[in-house]
C-alpha positions in Angstrom: 134.9 201.3 128.6 138.0 201.3 130.8 136.4 203.1 133.7 135.7 199.9 135.7 137.4 196.5 136.1 134.8 193.9 135.0 135.1 190.2 135.4 132.2 188.7 133.4 130.2 185.5 133.9 132.0 182.2 133.7 135.5 183.6 134.0 137.9 181.1 135.5 141.3 181.6 137.0 143.6 178.6 137.1 147.3 178.4 138.0 148.5 179.7 134.6 145.7 181.2 132.7 142.6 183.4 132.8 139.9 181.7 130.7 137.2 184.0 129.4 134.2 182.9 127.2 134.0 186.4 125.5 136.6 189.1 124.9 139.4 190.6 126.9 140.4 194.3 126.9 143.7 195.1 128.8 144.3 198.8 129.4 147.7 200.5 128.9 150.5 199.9 131.4 148.7 197.0 133.1 150.5 193.9 134.3 148.9 190.5 134.0 150.6 187.6 135.8 148.6 185.0 133.8 148.2 183.9 130.2 144.9 184.7 128.5 142.5 182.4 126.7 139.5 184.3 125.1 137.7 185.1 121.9 139.0 188.6 120.9 142.0 189.9 122.9 143.1 193.6 122.8 146.2 194.6 124.9 146.9 198.3 125.3 150.3 200.1 125.0 153.1 199.0 127.4 151.0 196.3 129.0 152.6 193.0 130.0 151.2 189.5 129.9 153.2 186.8 131.8 152.1 183.7 129.9 150.6 182.5 126.6 147.8 184.3 124.7 145.3 182.3 122.7 142.3 183.9 120.9 140.3 184.1 117.7 141.6 187.6 117.0 144.5 189.3 118.8 145.8 192.9 118.9 148.9 193.9 120.8 149.6 197.6 120.9 153.1 199.2 120.8 155.6 198.3 123.5 153.6 195.3 124.8 155.4 192.4 126.3 154.2 188.8 126.2 156.5 186.2 127.8 154.9 183.2 126.2 153.5 182.1 122.8 150.8 184.2 121.0 148.4 182.2 118.9 145.5 183.8 116.9 143.0 181.6 115.1 142.1 184.6 112.9 143.9 187.9 112.2 146.5 189.5 114.4 147.9 193.0 114.8 151.3 193.5 116.5 152.4 197.1 117.2 155.9 198.4 117.0 158.5 197.5 119.6 156.2 194.8 121.0 158.0 191.8 122.4 157.0 188.1 122.4 159.0 185.6 124.4 157.7 182.5 122.6 156.4 181.9 119.1 153.8 183.9 117.1 151.3 181.8 115.2 148.6 183.4 113.1 146.1 181.5 111.1 144.7 184.6 109.4 146.3 187.8 108.2 149.2 189.4 110.2 149.7 193.2 110.4 153.0 193.8 112.2 154.9 196.9 113.2 158.6 197.6 112.9 161.2 196.6 115.6 159.0 193.8 116.9 161.0 191.1 118.8 159.8 187.5 118.6 162.1 185.1 120.3 161.0 181.8 118.6 159.9 183.2 115.2 156.5 183.5 113.6 154.2 181.7 111.2 151.2 183.3 109.4 148.9 181.5 107.0 147.4 184.6 105.5 148.7 188.0 104.2 151.6 189.6 106.1 151.8 193.4 106.1 154.7 195.3 107.8 153.6 198.7 109.1 152.9 200.4 112.4 149.3 199.8 113.4 147.8 202.6 115.4 146.9 201.7 119.0 143.3 200.7 118.8 142.2 202.7 121.9 143.9 205.8 120.6 142.3 205.3 117.2 138.8 205.1 118.7 139.4 208.3 120.7 140.8 210.3 117.8 138.1 209.0 115.4 135.3 210.0 117.9 136.9 213.4 118.4 137.1 214.2 114.7 133.6 213.0 113.9 132.2 215.0 116.8 134.0 218.2 115.5 132.5 217.5 112.0 129.0 217.0 113.5 128.8 213.5 112.0 126.8 212.0 114.9 125.6 209.0 112.8 129.2 207.9 112.3 129.9 208.3 116.0 126.8 206.1 116.9 127.9 203.5 114.3 131.4 203.2 115.9 130.0 203.0 119.4 127.7 200.2 118.2 130.7 198.3 116.8 132.6 198.8 120.1 129.6 197.4 122.0 129.9 194.3 119.9 132.5 192.9 122.3 131.1 189.7 123.8 130.8 189.9 127.6 134.3 191.5 127.8 136.8 191.1 130.7 137.8 194.7 131.1 141.1 195.7 132.8 141.6 199.4 133.3 144.8 201.3 132.8 147.6 200.7 135.3 145.9 197.7 136.9 147.7 194.6 138.2 146.4 191.0 138.2 148.5 188.1 139.6 147.8 185.0 141.6 148.7 187.0 144.8 147.1 190.4 144.0 144.4 192.0 141.9 144.6 195.8 142.0 142.9 198.7 140.2 142.2 202.3 141.2 138.8 202.0 139.6 135.6 200.3 140.7 135.4 196.5 140.2 132.5 194.2 139.3 132.7 190.4 139.5 129.8 188.3 138.2 129.4 184.5 138.2 133.1 183.8 138.3 135.8 182.0 140.2 138.7 184.3 141.0 142.1 183.8 142.7 143.9 186.7 144.4 143.6 189.4 147.0 141.3 192.0 145.5 141.9 195.8 145.9 139.6 198.4 144.2 137.7 201.6 144.8 134.3 200.0 145.2 133.7 196.2 144.8 130.5 194.4 143.7 130.5 190.6 143.8 127.6 188.6 142.6 127.2 184.7 142.4 131.0 184.3 142.6 133.7 182.6 144.6 136.9 184.5 145.5 139.9 182.8 147.0 141.5 185.8 148.6 140.6 189.0 150.5 138.6 192.0 149.4 139.4 195.6 150.2 137.4 198.6 148.9 135.6 201.8 150.0 132.3 200.0 149.5 132.0 196.2 149.2 128.8 194.6 148.1 128.3 190.8 148.2 125.3 188.9 146.7 125.1 185.1 146.9 128.9 184.9 146.9 131.6 183.0 148.9 134.8 184.8 150.0 137.7 182.7 151.3 139.5 185.6 153.0 138.9 188.9 154.9 136.9 191.9 153.9 137.9 195.5 154.7 136.1 198.6 153.7 134.2 201.7 154.7 130.8 200.1 154.1 130.2 196.4 153.7 126.9 194.8 152.5 126.2 191.0 152.7 123.1 189.7 151.0 121.5 186.6 149.5 123.2 183.9 151.7 126.8 185.2 151.1 129.5 183.5 153.1 132.8 185.0 154.4 135.5 182.6 155.6 137.5 185.4 157.4 136.8 188.6 159.3 135.1 191.8 158.3 136.4 195.2 159.4 134.6 198.3 158.3 132.9 201.5 159.5 129.5 200.0 158.9 128.3 196.5 158.1 124.8 195.6 156.8 124.1 191.9 156.8 121.0 189.9 155.8 119.9 187.0 157.9 121.1 183.8 156.3 124.6 185.2 155.6 127.5 183.9 157.6 130.9 185.2 158.7 133.4 182.7 160.1 135.7 185.3 161.7 134.9 188.4 163.7 132.9 191.4 162.6 134.2 194.9 163.5 131.9 197.8 162.6 133.2 201.0 164.1 129.9 202.8 163.6 127.7 199.7 163.9 126.6 196.3 162.6 123.0 195.9 161.3 121.5 192.4 160.7 118.1 192.6 158.8 115.8 190.3 156.9 116.4 192.5 153.8 119.3 194.9 153.2 118.6 197.7 150.7 121.6 198.2 148.5 122.6 201.6 147.2 122.1 202.3 143.4 125.1 202.6 141.2 124.9 206.4 141.4 125.2 206.2 145.2 128.3 204.0 145.3 131.1 205.7 147.1 128.7 208.3 148.6 127.3 208.4 152.1 124.0 206.5 152.1 122.0 209.3 153.7 120.4 207.1 156.4 119.2 209.2 159.3 120.4 208.6 162.9 116.8 207.8 164.0 116.5 205.0 161.4 119.9 203.6 162.4 118.9 203.4 166.0 115.6 201.7 165.2 117.4 199.0 163.1 120.0 198.0 165.7 119.4 194.3 166.5 
């Protein structure tokens, strides 16, 4: 689940918050320079959130740091040594670990249990490992089905960074039907029906019906479905459909191809040479 940064449809970045219609999963050791408003919010160990958190269910694993208020409309789980710089408000049950620091106190409407909740990502891994060793495949499938119940989750892999200036992950990234602020850096980047106010950098960058207010740098860049780039493109190879536009210059060290229709690589081919023969390349030079 944490092998790719996913920004799902209708995600909005404003000056202070990331607003998500579905769920949010933040990997361990990640740094988020925004508050988060979503349905279910899970924050991994030692991750930090610079702002408020508001959700229907919230889980903060051990050593998390939230600078603002944390408000859960349902249940909340706070791991040991977590730190909250504002107030914790829980309208359901609260399960809280020891040595939790809450600057402005807490309020819970339901049952309060003091113990050390196991980090949810570690729990899922250990449970799957034990069930597989016991050969209980039905239980494994049941757990996976429950995990898949996350609604259109915003997924942030381990050690990622998201701020108004910079969005970084060492994994691939996928942005669909969203409005994003920040200069984006990832392994491979796929953008569909979205608007990004910042630059993009990745090994392979694929745009479909999107608008980029910044530069694009990569090894291979694909522009399709009337995409617009308000900056320059610099890559080894650039494939561009007619109807797309680039306000700045285009630098393709190995060539720039403008076609009626650009064939995009499949997911299994991302990050791999596309295998196009030299004869075909020469025949498609405009």
